[in-house]
C-alpha positions in Angstrom: -21.1 34.5 -1.8 -21.8 31.8 -4.3 -21.0 29.5 -5.8 -19.8 25.9 -4.8 -18.5 26.2 -1.6 -18.9 27.2 2.6 -21.7 30.1 3.3 -18.5 32.2 4.5 -17.3 32.8 0.9 -15.2 32.2 -1.7 -11.5 32.2 -3.1 -11.5 33.1 -6.6 -8.4 31.5 -7.6 -7.4 32.4 -11.4 -5.3 30.7 -13.8 -2.8 32.9 -15.7 -3.8 33.3 -18.8 -1.8 33.2 -22.3 -0.5 36.6 -23.4 -1.1 38.2 -26.5 2.6 39.4 -26.4 5.6 37.2 -25.8 7.1 37.7 -23.0 9.5 36.1 -20.5 9.6 36.5 -16.6 12.0 35.2 -14.4 12.2 35.4 -10.4 14.8 34.3 -7.9 14.9 35.1 -3.6 16.7 33.8 -0.9 16.4 33.9 2.6 17.5 32.9 6.1 17.4 29.3 7.0 18.1 28.6 3.4 15.2 29.5 2.1 15.9 29.5 -1.5 12.9 29.9 -4.6 12.7 30.5 -8.6 10.2 30.9 -10.9 10.3 31.0 -14.8 7.1 32.0 -16.2 7.3 32.1 -20.7 4.1 33.5 -22.2 3.5 34.8 -26.3 1.4 33.7 -29.4 2.1 30.8 -31.7 0.6 31.8 -34.5 1.6 34.9 -37.0 -2.3 36.4 -36.1 -1.7 36.2 -31.9 -5.7 33.1 -32.1 -3.7 30.9 -30.1 -1.3 31.5 -27.2 0.2 29.5 -24.5 1.9 30.0 -21.5 4.1 27.8 -19.4 5.0 28.3 -15.7 7.7 26.5 -13.1 8.5 27.0 -9.8 11.0 25.1 -7.6 11.1 25.9 -3.4 13.6 25.0 -1.1 13.5 26.2 2.8 14.5 25.2 5.9 12.7 25.0 8.9 12.9 26.2 12.0 13.0 23.2 14.1 15.3 21.5 12.4 15.7 19.2 10.5 12.3 20.3 8.8 12.5 21.4 5.7 10.0 21.3 2.4 9.6 21.3 -1.1 7.9 22.3 -3.7 8.1 21.5 -7.2 5.6 22.9 -10.2 5.2 23.3 -13.5 1.6 24.8 -15.5 0.6 24.7 -19.2 -2.2 26.9 -20.9 -3.2 27.1 -24.5 -6.3 29.4 -25.3 -7.3 30.2 -29.1 -9.9 32.7 -30.3 -12.8 30.2 -31.8 -13.7 33.5 -33.8 -14.3 37.6 -32.4 -16.6 36.7 -29.4 -15.9 33.1 -28.3 -12.3 32.0 -26.5 -11.3 28.9 -25.3 -8.2 28.0 -23.1 -7.1 24.2 -21.9 -4.3 23.8 -19.6 -2.1 21.5 -16.5 -0.8 21.5 -13.4 1.6 19.5 -11.5 3.3 20.3 -8.3 5.0 18.0 -5.7 5.6 19.1 -1.8 8.0 17.1 0.4 8.3 18.2 4.1 11.2 15.4 5.3 12.2 15.7 8.9 8.2 17.8 9.7 7.5 18.7 13.7 4.5 16.3 14.7 3.4 17.7 18.1 4.7 20.6 20.8 3.6 18.9 24.3 2.5 21.1 27.4 2.3 20.6 31.1 -0.4 18.9 32.2 -1.4 21.9 34.2 -1.5 23.5 30.5 2.0 24.9 31.6 4.9 26.1 28.8 7.3 23.5 28.7 10.3 26.6 28.1 11.4 24.5 25.2 13.6 26.2 22.2 11.7 27.4 19.4 14.2 24.8 17.0 12.3 22.2 19.3 11.1 18.9 16.8 9.6 16.3 18.9 9.8 14.5 15.4 11.7 11.8 14.4 14.4 13.1 11.1 12.8 10.6 9.2 9.4 12.0 9.3 8.6 12.9 5.9 4.8 13.9 4.7 4.8 13.8 0.5 2.3 15.1 -2.2 1.1 15.0 -4.9 -1.4 17.0 -7.1 -2.2 17.6 -11.1 -5.0 19.3 -12.3 -6.3 19.8 -15.9 -8.6 22.5 -16.9 -10.7 24.0 -19.2 -13.0 27.3 -19.6 -14.8 28.8 -22.5 -16.2 32.2 -22.4 -18.3 34.1 -25.3 -19.0 37.7 -25.5 -23.0 38.4 -26.2 -24.4 41.7 -27.3 -25.2 44.6 -23.9 -22.1 43.8 -21.8 -22.5 40.5 -21.4 -20.3 37.1 -20.7 -21.2 33.9 -20.6 -19.0 31.6 -19.1 -18.0 28.2 -18.2 -15.3 25.9 -16.6 -14.7 22.5 -15.8 -11.3 21.9 -13.9 -10.6 17.7 -12.6 -7.8 17.1 -9.8 -6.0 13.9 -8.6 -4.4 14.6 -5.0 -2.1 11.6 -2.7 -0.7 12.3 0.0 1.4 10.1 2.3 2.7 10.9 5.6 4.9 8.7 7.8 5.6 10.5 11.1 6.7 9.6 14.8 5.6 11.7 17.3 5.1 12.6 21.6 1.2 12.5 22.5 0.4 13.2 25.8 1.4 16.5 28.6 3.5 15.7 30.7 3.6 15.4 35.1 4.9 18.7 36.2 6.5 16.7 39.4 7.5 13.6 37.5 8.1 14.6 34.4 5.8 11.3 32.7 3.0 11.0 30.6 4.3 11.3 27.1 4.2 8.6 24.4 5.5 8.2 21.5 3.2 6.8 18.9 3.2 6.4 14.9 1.5 8.0 12.9 1.2 7.0 9.1 -1.3 7.8 6.5 -2.5 7.4 3.0 -4.9 9.7 0.9 -6.4 9.7 -2.3 -9.0 12.8 -3.8 -10.6 13.1 -6.6 -12.4 16.1 -7.7 -14.7 17.2 -11.3 -16.2 20.9 -10.2 -18.2 22.4 -12.7 -19.7 25.7 -13.1 -21.6 27.6 -16.1 -22.5 31.5 -15.3 -23.6 34.9 -16.7 -22.4 38.3 -16.0 -23.1 41.1 -17.0 -25.3 43.9 -15.8 -27.3 47.1 -16.6 -27.8 51.1 -16.3 -30.3 53.0 -13.8 -29.6 56.0 -11.7 -26.9 57.5 -13.1 -24.7 54.1 -12.7 -23.9 50.8 -13.9 -25.0 47.7 -11.5 -23.8 44.4 -11.5 -25.6 40.2 -12.5 -24.4 37.5 -12.3 -26.7 34.3 -12.4 -25.0 30.7 -12.7 -25.4 26.2 -11.7 -22.4 24.4 -10.7 -21.8 21.0 -9.9 -18.9 19.7 -7.5 -18.3 15.6 -7.5 -15.7 14.4 -5.3 -14.5 10.7 -4.2 -11.3 10.3 -0.9 -10.0 7.2 0.6 -8.4 7.0 3.7 -5.5 4.6 5.4 -4.1 5.2 8.6 -2.5 3.9 11.7 -1.6 4.7 15.5 0.7 2.6 17.1 2.0 3.3 20.2 5.8 2.8 21.1 6.8 3.6 24.1 6.9 6.5 26.7 9.4 9.2 25.8 11.4 11.7 27.4 10.3 15.7 26.1 13.4 17.8 27.9 15.7 14.3 25.3 14.2 13.0 22.9 15.6 10.0 21.5 13.0 8.9 18.5 12.2 5.5 17.3 13.5 4.4 14.2 12.3 4.4 11.0 10.0 1.5 10.3 9.2 1.6 7.3 6.2 2.8 5.1 3.9 1.8 5.3 4.0 -0.2 8.8 1.7 -3.1 8.4 -1.6 -3.7 7.2 -3.7 0.0 7.8 -6.1 -0.2 11.0 -8.5 2.3 10.6 -9.8 5.0 7.4 -13.1 5.4 5.6 -14.3 6.4 2.0 -16.4 9.4 1.2 -18.1 10.5 -1.6 -19.6 13.5 -2.1 -22.0 15.2 -5.1 -23.2 18.7 -4.5 -25.9 20.7 -7.3 -26.7 24.4 -7.5 -28.0 27.1 -8.6 -26.8 30.7 -7.8 -27.8 34.1 -8.2 -26.3 37.8 -6.8 -26.6 41.9 -8.0 -24.5 44.7 -7.1 -26.4 48.0 -6.9 -25.5 51.2 -6.6 -28.3 53.6 -4.8 -25.1 56.3 -4.6 -21.5 56.6 -5.9 -19.3 54.5 -4.1 -21.6 52.1 -1.7 -23.3 48.9 -3.4 -26.3 46.5 -1.8 -25.6 43.1 -2.9 -28.7 40.8 -2.8 -28.3 37.5 -4.3 -28.9 33.7 -2.6 -27.8 30.2 -3.4 -30.0 27.4 -3.9 -29.0 23.6 -3.5 -30.6 21.2 -5.5 -28.5 18.5 -4.4 -25.5 18.2 -1.8 -25.6 14.7 -0.8 -22.5 13.0 1.2 -22.3 9.3 1.9 -19.1 8.0 3.9 -18.2 4.3 4.2 -15.1 2.5 6.3 -12.2 0.4 5.9 -13.9 -3.0 5.1 -16.2 -0.7 2.4 -19.3 -1.2 4.9 -21.5 1.9 4.4 -21.5 4.4 8.2 -23.7 7.2 7.1 -25.5 8.8 4.0 -26.7 12.3 4.5 -28.5 13.2 1.4 -30.0 17.2 1.7 -31.8 19.7 -1.5 -34.3 22.0 -2.0 -32.4 24.2 0.1 -32.7 28.3 -0.2 -30.2 30.4 1.6 -30.3 34.1 0.9 -27.7 36.9 1.6 -27.2 41.0 2.1 -24.1 42.9 2.5 
């Protein structure tokens, strides 16, 4: 309801903070379809005074999916340092690296042209065994907190993320005629995506006492800037038999020069505020809003020619809850 994002709300993702006490935690799990996951989490102080703390987290996950031979593999490592610059000021620096690999994934599931179910088994895979999605995400971040008198807290955070994705797949497109069983076709889909995003947020959080209860207040400002580059191609291969699919051979990645794509540049700036009033015990009234100072998005085709330029701003979105 406040901060950068859609008007429907926000998901608050909080980084694992280094702790003042030494602690090591492991989690191992196993399930059906060779679903194996391991986590390790190490945290504690780096000096005798405990003013410098660290945390290191590693995750490995490997799972077979229902539509064989699809699998999901994930590797992630996360590290953070936190330091007390004084009795009221804390700063944290950190980074994370995550790699996802989804080989043999199922790319589609056709139906009859009248909308009816083909009756395929749950394990049916309409893709090729060489299908893959590979994702790589690197994030660095910094955060500072300063405690003010009167139970007010100043917070500032900066996050930069770099994301890469590669897709190569054969998939079946088109509906199947119930009488002739024709209509389905094999297509190749390949894509490459790169995105960089920087998010800056500063806010003050506090409250006041009235009517014998505590009421919360937050005011802040934020900025988001992102650049996205996408290239893709969709060549048709030929007809397909959905009841006995024979996937085309792996054409290699990339198949040829990209035939489509786009580039996007987006920038948002705004201020927000919210007050949570408690007129009676166990009930609260939320009043707030976001004032968008700037919201600009430019799009270019694969030849870098400008295709759209939307520039909006000076818009107030109030809310009541």
